[in-house]
N, C-alpha and C positions, 0 to 999 in steps of 0.2 A: 504494500500500500504506500501511498505518498507519505503518510505519517511515519512509517517505518524507515523509508528512505531519508526523510528530512531529519530524523533523529540519529541516523547513522553517518551523516556527512556534515561538514562545516562549510559555510559559505563565507567568502571574504566580505569585509565591510564595504558597502557601496560608497563609491567616490563620486563627487559631483563632476559633471562634464558640461562644459560650455558648448552647447550645440549651435550657438550662434556665431562662434568664432570662425575666422578664415582658416585656421589650422584644422579644425574639425571638418569644415567643408572640403578642404584640399585632401585630407586623408580619406574621407568617405568617397570622394570622387575618384581618387586613385584606386581605391579598393574595388569599386564597381567597374572601372575600366579594365582592371586586371582580370576580374571574373568574366567579363564579356569577351575580351580578346582571347583569353585562354579557352573559353568554351567554343568560340567560333573557329579558332585554329586547331583545336583538339579534335573536332568532329571528323576532320579528313583522315585522321589516323586512328580513330577510336576502334578498338577491338583487335588491332594488330599486336602481335608479340614482337619483341625486339628482333628476333631472328627473321620474322616475316617482313618487318620494316626494312631490314638490311637487304634481304633478298629482292624485295620489290623496288626499293628506291636507291639502293646502293648507299654510299656514305652520304649522310644528310648534313648539309652545311647551311641550308636555308629552308624556308617553308616548303614542304613537299609539293603543295599545289595551293592555288588561291582558295581561300575559304568561301563556301557557298551558303553560309547560314546568316 
């Protein structure tokens, strides 16, 4: 149950965060860009093993193909 879980763990004390600051905006923006770019570029090789990637693409030194997502 949640009560059992809550009694078995400790949570760090909440710290205030200035969600209106430029630093908060910049960090959040960078995090979202990273997620979006990684997802878009990762779909073209999703499901490949490292051996299959090397066999299909050879030595990878750039993006294997243009993202289509």
